[in-house]
C-alpha positions in Angstrom: -20.5 47.7 -49.3 -17.1 48.7 -50.6 -15.8 47.2 -53.9 -13.1 45.3 -51.9 -15.8 43.9 -49.5 -17.9 42.8 -52.5 -14.8 41.1 -54.1 -14.2 39.1 -50.9 -17.9 38.1 -50.8 -17.7 37.1 -54.4 -14.7 34.9 -53.7 -16.5 33.3 -50.8 -19.5 32.5 -52.9 -17.4 30.6 -55.4 -16.7 28.0 -52.7 -20.0 27.7 -50.9 -22.5 25.1 -52.3 -26.3 25.7 -52.3 -27.5 25.5 -48.7 -29.9 22.6 -49.5 -26.8 20.5 -50.3 -25.0 21.2 -47.0 -23.7 18.3 -44.9 -22.8 18.8 -41.2 -19.3 19.6 -42.4 -20.6 22.4 -44.6 -22.8 23.7 -41.8 -19.9 23.9 -39.4 -17.7 25.7 -42.0 -20.1 28.0 -43.8 -22.8 28.9 -41.2 -20.6 30.9 -38.7 -19.9 34.4 -39.9 -16.7 34.3 -37.8 -14.6 31.4 -36.7 -13.0 32.8 -33.6 -15.3 35.4 -32.0 -18.2 32.9 -32.3 -15.9 30.1 -31.0 -18.5 28.5 -28.6 -21.1 28.4 -31.4 -18.5 26.9 -33.8 -17.6 24.2 -31.2 -21.3 23.1 -31.0 -21.2 22.4 -34.8 -17.8 20.7 -34.7 -18.8 17.2 -33.3 -21.5 16.5 -35.9 -19.1 17.6 -38.6 -16.3 15.3 -37.4 -18.6 12.4 -37.0 -20.0 12.9 -40.5 -16.5 13.2 -42.0 -15.4 10.1 -40.2 -18.4 8.1 -41.4 -17.9 9.3 -45.0 -14.3 8.1 -45.1 -15.1 4.9 -43.2 -17.7 4.0 -45.8 -15.9 5.2 -48.9 -12.2 4.5 -48.4 -11.3 0.8 -48.4 -7.9 1.3 -46.9 -9.1 3.5 -44.1 -12.0 1.2 -43.4 -9.5 -1.6 -42.9 -7.5 0.5 -40.5 -10.7 1.3 -38.5 -11.7 -2.4 -38.3 -8.2 -3.3 -37.1 -8.7 -0.8 -34.3 -12.3 -2.0 -33.7 -13.7 1.4 -34.3 -16.9 2.1 -36.2 -19.0 5.3 -36.6 -21.6 3.8 -34.2 -19.0 3.9 -31.4 -18.4 7.6 -31.8 -21.3 8.9 -29.7 -20.0 12.0 -27.9 -17.1 14.5 -28.0 -15.2 12.3 -25.6 -15.1 9.5 -28.3 -13.3 11.7 -30.9 -9.9 10.6 -29.7 -10.9 7.0 -30.6 -10.9 7.9 -34.3 -7.9 6.3 -36.0 -5.5 8.8 -37.6 -3.0 8.3 -40.4 0.6 9.5 -39.6 2.1 12.1 -41.9 4.8 9.5 -43.0 2.0 7.5 -44.6 1.6 10.1 -47.3 5.3 10.0 -48.1 5.3 6.2 -48.7 4.6 6.2 -52.4 6.3 4.5 -55.3 8.4 6.5 -57.7 7.3 4.7 -60.9 4.0 4.4 -62.8 2.5 2.7 -59.7 2.2 6.2 -58.2 -1.3 6.5 -59.8 -2.3 3.2 -58.3 -1.1 4.4 -54.9 -3.2 7.5 -55.2 -6.3 5.5 -56.0 -5.7 3.4 -52.9 -5.7 6.3 -50.5 -8.4 8.3 -52.3 -11.8 8.4 -50.7 -14.3 7.3 -53.4 -13.3 6.3 -56.9 -10.4 8.1 -58.4 -11.1 9.2 -62.0 -8.9 7.6 -64.6 -6.8 10.3 -66.3 -5.6 10.2 -69.9 -1.8 10.0 -69.8 0.4 10.6 -72.8 3.4 8.6 -71.6 3.4 4.9 -70.7 5.7 5.8 -67.8 4.4 9.2 -66.6 6.1 11.4 -64.1 4.4 12.5 -60.9 3.9 15.9 -62.4 2.1 14.5 -65.5 -0.2 12.4 -63.3 -1.0 15.3 -61.0 -1.7 17.7 -64.0 -4.0 15.1 -65.6 -5.9 14.6 -62.3 -6.2 18.4 -61.9 -8.0 18.5 -65.2 -10.5 16.0 -63.8 -11.0 18.2 -60.7 -9.0 16.1 -58.4 -6.4 18.3 -56.6 -3.3 16.6 -55.4 -1.9 18.6 -52.4 1.8 18.3 -51.7 4.2 19.6 -49.1 7.4 21.5 -49.8 9.5 18.4 -49.2 11.7 20.0 -46.5 12.0 16.6 -44.8 13.6 15.2 -48.0 10.4 13.8 -49.6 7.1 15.2 -50.7 3.8 14.2 -49.1 0.9 13.8 -51.5 -2.8 14.0 -50.5 -5.5 13.8 -53.1 -8.7 15.9 -52.6 -11.9 16.0 -54.6 -13.4 19.3 -55.7 -15.7 19.5 -52.6 -12.8 19.1 -50.2 -10.7 21.6 -52.2 -13.4 24.2 -52.1 -13.8 23.8 -48.3 -10.0 24.2 -47.9 -9.9 27.3 -50.0 -12.8 28.9 -48.2 -11.4 28.1 -44.8 -7.9 29.5 -45.6 -9.3 32.8 -47.0 -11.8 33.2 -44.2 -9.3 32.4 -41.5 -6.7 34.9 -42.8 -9.3 37.7 -43.1 -10.5 37.1 -39.6 -7.2 36.5 -37.9 -5.8 39.7 -39.3 -9.0 41.6 -38.2 -9.1 42.7 -41.8 -10.7 46.0 -42.6 -11.9 45.8 -46.2 -10.6 49.2 -46.9 -7.1 48.3 -45.8 -4.2 47.1 -48.0 -2.5 43.9 -46.8 0.5 41.9 -48.0 0.4 38.1 -48.1 3.3 35.9 -49.0 2.6 32.9 -51.2 4.9 30.3 -52.8 5.4 30.6 -56.6 3.7 27.3 -57.5 0.7 28.0 -55.3 0.5 31.5 -56.8 0.4 30.1 -60.3 -2.4 27.7 -59.2 -4.3 30.6 -57.7 -4.1 32.7 -60.9 -5.2 29.7 -63.0 -8.3 29.1 -60.9 -9.1 32.8 -60.2 -8.9 34.5 -63.5 -10.5 37.6 -62.0 -7.5 38.0 -59.7 -5.1 37.3 -62.6 -6.7 40.0 -64.8 -6.7 42.5 -62.0 -3.0 41.8 -61.2 -2.1 42.1 -64.9 -3.9 45.4 -65.1 -2.2 46.8 -62.0 1.2 45.5 -63.3 0.7 47.1 -66.7 -0.5 50.4 -65.2 2.4 50.6 -62.8 4.9 49.6 -65.5 3.6 52.3 -67.9 3.7 54.9 -65.2 7.3 54.0 -64.4 8.3 54.0 -68.1 6.8 57.5 -68.5 8.7 58.7 -65.5 11.9 57.2 -66.7 11.3 58.8 -70.2 10.8 62.2 -68.6 14.0 61.8 -66.5 16.0 60.9 -69.6 14.7 63.9 -71.5 15.7 66.1 -68.6 19.2 64.6 -68.5 19.6 65.0 -72.3 18.4 68.5 -72.1 20.9 69.4 -69.4 23.7 67.6 -71.4 23.1 69.9 -74.4 24.1 72.9 -72.3 27.6 71.6 -71.8 
């Protein structure tokens, strides 16, 4: 196994929980070695995963539970793949309908599945950023869009959901690009997401710092040699 291949495997392992703790969602996500070439096998795991996820949010999210009851849908009514379309969905605009004052935290706790941890806030009227940073320290990740529509969307995720999301993103990119571990690839990432990645993956941060330092030193040496050559030539005039 090449060093790059081992690095990818090491990154995967950070997100995968012990197998004895797997739910149907984890089985569908972590069991397939590939998502697309084993598409039929993945599809067989998909329905149990969707039903498990629906049941989890139905039982642990008061707001979503009310929505389901208003639509007369319970987990018991989701029996086959044909029933999936019956599961109520929240429109994307729902996640943009938040207050701009200190009630933002209360709004997050309303849409969060489970019990949102209570963060320690320094200000009596904290900003969105302060609340998000405080929740991050409690391993609650608040995902948000770029706000191209004019307003951000905020979606809180617990550490388990965040790990699944990271694993899925990395695994999908590698497979979609038919990635050869010995290849070099270029990925574009937004500045804020890049900072979060470096904060969470210190190994990547140290490696990038080392490459940056090594490259900068080489360029400085080259520049120094070029300057010496220029001054040497100048002395002849």
